[in-house]
C-alpha positions in Angstrom: 100.4 21.5 -112.3 97.4 20.0 -110.5 95.9 23.4 -110.0 96.8 26.9 -111.1 94.8 29.7 -109.6 95.4 33.3 -111.2 94.0 36.7 -109.6 90.9 34.8 -109.0 88.3 37.7 -107.1 84.7 37.0 -106.1 82.0 39.5 -104.9 79.0 39.0 -102.9 77.0 42.2 -103.7 79.1 44.8 -101.7 81.5 41.8 -99.7 84.6 40.7 -101.0 84.8 36.9 -100.8 87.9 36.6 -103.0 90.7 39.2 -103.9 93.5 38.5 -106.3 93.9 35.2 -105.2 96.5 33.4 -106.6 98.5 29.7 -106.2 99.9 26.5 -107.9 99.1 23.2 -106.4 101.9 20.0 -107.4 100.6 16.9 -108.9 100.7 14.3 -105.2 100.7 17.5 -103.1 98.1 17.2 -100.0 97.6 21.0 -99.3 95.4 22.3 -96.3 94.0 25.6 -96.6 93.3 27.4 -93.5 91.5 30.5 -92.7 88.8 32.2 -90.3 84.9 32.0 -90.9 84.5 34.1 -94.1 87.9 34.1 -95.0 86.9 32.7 -98.8 87.9 29.3 -98.3 84.7 27.5 -99.5 83.8 30.1 -102.0 87.2 29.2 -103.7 86.4 25.4 -103.2 83.3 25.9 -105.3 85.1 28.1 -108.1 87.9 25.1 -108.4 84.9 22.5 -108.7 82.5 24.5 -111.2 79.8 24.9 -109.0 80.3 29.0 -108.8 82.3 30.9 -111.2 84.6 33.7 -110.2 84.3 37.4 -111.0 87.2 37.5 -112.8 91.2 35.9 -112.8 91.2 32.5 -114.1 91.6 28.9 -112.5 92.8 25.3 -114.6 92.6 21.7 -112.7 94.9 19.5 -114.3 95.3 21.8 -117.7 91.2 22.2 -118.0 89.9 26.1 -117.4 87.0 25.8 -114.6 85.0 27.8 -116.8 85.8 27.2 -120.5 86.5 23.2 -119.8 84.2 23.0 -117.2 82.9 19.2 -117.9 86.6 18.3 -118.3 87.5 19.9 -114.8 84.6 17.4 -113.6 85.9 14.5 -114.4 89.0 14.8 -113.2 87.6 16.6 -109.3 86.4 14.5 -106.5 84.7 16.6 -104.4 83.4 16.3 -100.5 81.8 19.5 -99.8 81.7 20.7 -96.0 78.0 19.8 -95.7 77.7 16.3 -96.8 74.6 15.4 -99.4 74.1 12.0 -98.6 70.4 10.5 -98.3 70.0 9.1 -95.4 67.4 6.6 -96.1 69.2 5.3 -98.8 72.0 1.3 -98.6 75.6 2.8 -98.6 75.9 0.7 -102.1 72.4 1.6 -103.2 74.0 5.4 -103.2 77.3 5.0 -104.7 75.0 2.8 -107.2 73.3 5.7 -108.1 76.0 8.1 -108.3 78.0 5.3 -110.2 75.2 5.3 -112.7 75.3 9.3 -113.0 78.8 8.9 -113.8 78.5 6.2 -116.5 81.2 4.1 -114.7 81.4 -0.2 -113.7 79.9 -1.3 -110.9 83.1 -2.8 -109.9 84.6 0.3 -108.7 81.8 0.5 -105.9 83.4 -2.2 -104.2 87.1 -1.1 -104.5 86.0 2.3 -103.1 84.2 0.6 -100.2 86.9 -1.3 -99.6 89.9 1.9 -99.8 87.3 3.9 -97.4 87.0 0.8 -95.0 83.3 0.9 -95.2 83.0 -2.8 -95.7 81.9 -3.6 -92.1 79.0 -1.2 -92.7 78.2 -1.1 -96.4 75.0 -3.2 -95.6 73.3 -0.7 -93.4 71.6 2.7 -94.6 73.5 5.9 -94.3 70.9 7.0 -91.2 72.2 4.5 -89.4 75.9 4.9 -89.5 78.0 7.5 -87.4 79.3 11.0 -88.3 82.6 9.3 -89.2 81.1 6.4 -91.5 79.4 9.2 -93.2 82.5 11.2 -94.0 83.7 8.1 -95.4 80.7 7.2 -97.7 81.3 11.2 -98.6 84.7 10.3 -99.6 84.4 6.7 -101.5 81.6 8.9 -103.4 83.9 11.6 -104.7 86.8 8.3 -105.3 84.2 7.3 -107.1 85.0 8.1 -110.6 88.6 8.0 -109.8 89.8 11.5 -109.8 93.4 12.7 -110.1 92.3 15.7 -107.9 90.2 15.8 -104.4 88.9 18.9 -103.4 87.7 18.3 -99.5 86.0 21.1 -97.5 86.2 20.5 -93.9 86.7 16.8 -94.0 86.5 16.0 -90.2 84.1 18.5 -88.8 82.2 16.8 -85.9 84.4 13.9 -86.0 85.5 12.6 -82.5 89.0 11.6 -81.6 89.0 8.0 -83.0 87.1 8.6 -86.1 89.5 11.6 -86.9 92.2 9.5 -86.5 90.8 7.0 -89.1 89.8 9.7 -91.6 93.5 11.6 -91.5 94.8 8.0 -92.2 92.5 7.4 -94.8 93.3 11.2 -96.6 97.2 10.4 -96.3 96.4 6.8 -98.1 94.5 8.9 -100.7 97.4 11.4 -101.1 100.0 9.2 -102.3 98.0 8.9 -105.6 96.2 12.2 -106.2 96.4 15.7 -105.6 94.6 16.8 -102.3 93.5 20.2 -101.2 91.6 20.5 -97.9 89.7 23.1 -95.6 89.9 22.8 -92.1 89.8 24.7 -89.0 91.6 22.0 -87.3 95.6 23.5 -86.9 96.7 19.5 -85.9 95.1 17.8 -88.7 96.6 20.1 -91.3 100.1 19.5 -89.4 99.3 15.6 -89.3 98.3 15.2 -92.9 99.9 17.8 -95.2 102.5 18.9 -96.8 102.1 22.2 -97.3 99.7 25.3 -95.8 98.3 28.2 -97.5 96.6 30.3 -95.2 93.7 33.0 -96.4 92.4 36.1 -94.5 89.8 38.5 -95.6 89.8 36.8 -98.9 93.7 37.1 -99.5 96.4 34.8 -99.0 98.9 35.7 -96.0 100.8 32.6 -96.5 102.2 30.0 -98.2 104.6 27.5 -96.2 105.7 24.0 -96.9 105.1 22.1 -93.3 108.8 21.3 -93.3 109.9 24.8 -93.7 107.5 25.6 -90.7 109.0 23.2 -88.4 112.8 24.0 -89.4 112.2 27.5 -88.5 115.7 29.2 -86.7 113.7 30.7 -84.0 112.2 29.6 -80.9 110.1 31.3 -78.4 110.3 30.2 -74.9 107.5 30.9 -72.0 108.7 31.7 -68.2 106.8 32.6 -65.0 109.5 34.5 -62.2 108.5 35.0 -59.1 109.3 39.0 -59.3 108.1 41.1 -62.4 111.7 41.8 -64.4 111.8 44.8 -66.7 111.9 43.9 -70.1 115.2 45.4 -70.8 116.9 43.1 -68.3 115.4 40.3 -70.4 116.7 41.5 -73.6 120.6 41.4 -72.5 120.2 37.4 -72.7 122.0 35.8 -75.9 120.0 36.0 -78.8 117.2 37.3 -77.9 114.8 39.1 -80.2 111.7 40.3 -78.3 110.3 39.9 -74.9 106.5 40.1 -74.2 104.7 40.7 -70.6 101.6 38.2 -71.2 100.3 38.0 -67.8 101.4 39.2 -64.4 105.0 37.7 -64.1 104.8 35.4 -67.1 107.4 36.4 -70.4 107.3 35.2 -73.7 110.7 35.8 -75.0 111.6 34.8 -78.6 115.5 33.9 -79.9 117.1 34.3 -83.1 118.2 30.8 -82.8 117.1 27.0 -82.9 119.5 26.1 -79.9 117.3 25.1 -77.0 117.8 28.6 -74.7 116.4 27.5 -71.5 119.7 26.8 -69.7 120.3 30.4 -70.5 116.9 31.7 -69.1 117.8 29.7 -66.1 121.2 30.9 -65.4 119.9 34.5 -66.1 117.3 33.6 -62.8 120.2 32.3 -61.1 122.4 35.3 -61.7 119.1 37.9 -60.7 118.2 35.8 -57.9 114.9 35.2 -59.2 113.0 32.0 -59.3 111.3 30.1 -62.2 107.9 29.2 -61.6 107.8 27.7 -65.1 109.8 27.6 -68.1 108.4 25.9 -71.4 109.1 26.1 -75.1 106.6 27.1 -77.5 106.6 25.3 -80.6 106.7 27.4 -83.8 103.8 25.9 -84.9 101.0 26.4 -87.5 98.7 27.8 -84.5 101.0 30.3 -83.6 101.5 31.6 -87.5 97.7 31.5 -88.3 97.0 33.4 -84.8 99.8 35.9 -85.6 98.0 36.2 -89.6 94.6 36.5 -89.2 94.2 38.2 -85.6 
């Protein structure tokens, strides 16, 4: 087991940042950690990296307790905090060389992480000359210097443009083939593109822990339909396999069905039989974003 968290609690004065949080992450998983601002994501990551201590509970990384064996944990964790701490006046290689000395590792490793993170064409520049995307690459390179077993990344894609997002996404997925990756983000599409599993936290408590494949294979679906007249919910509920109906705006309805079968033809038949015109008819994905909104709103 790469990460084990058991009933972790953390308070900031009267505010409970984490409330009996428990989860486990297996070796080789890429797990997304989602939650609104202030939900406790960064606090959890700081505890796992030994930056701060919990008030209660226990946590282990690669079998080592984060409090009683903090040095062993630090040897096995690579950490990219939300605000990437870089010395902008230093050259890329100079910065990585500085940190390699701190870790006491071979200078050969610097060239390896530069190549791994795609920094080679920019490695002759000062960090201040780099784009935000390449600065994130420097942060990742630094986190990988000591070849850690576990990577903990706090908002690694914040502030990146679409091209940079794709580059960092591919890089993290590549790293995840060999290492355990635990990352927080506000961008649902990034989790769906990169992660095997998602853990959602809200107000200091875990509210969901799901495999992404399970989420994609849900046995329900939602269809959004707009008619040219208002329809009573009771009539829509007569359509086969309807679980619930919600009038979301004017003549627009959100209909949830208890089946994976595409039910748009049934909605079309309903409209035809009741002499209604359909102005729009769309299938709403059973997406992570919908789950997130339901659990954190």
